[in-house]
C-alpha angles and dihedrals in degrees: 000000000000134000130195127205120198132202100046099096095102093052091047091050091052090046091057089063088069092072116203094007091058095075092052092050091047091052092048091050092049092050092047090055092044091054090058090055092043092055093046092047090050090053093047098043116113110262107211090135101355091236094110094051091050093051107053104132140189118225124225115272109278127220091261090058097253137115132207120231119195148091119327119250094271091055096049088135087077088078089056088054092047097050103019127224135243088274101036134051118237119264099191120198105151099058093044089048089058097039093051093048103038094116093048090048091052092046093051091048092047091049092054092047093047090051089049089053092047093242 
């Protein structure tokens, strides 16, 4: 599942002028935004046992500058809930968690980048 935020290109361009520190700031910004989605997804996750809600994880930053947010390996069934199956209707919680918090995600990321730029 992927998400795209718009409107941060100028900040990212300025950030690249920092050199080696830029990558660290980008990763911190990405993780700050991901934590917002992780917390919202945990709140929205179905709570039959509570195990799914307690085990929404964020991957490490990948080479393409993205992270995955979703259930850990032992809670793979969370993806069946998110997307549904041929025998079960979808009960999405990840996509709504992002959609409902897009502005907060972008704000958190912008705050981290601005701090990194000393603004």
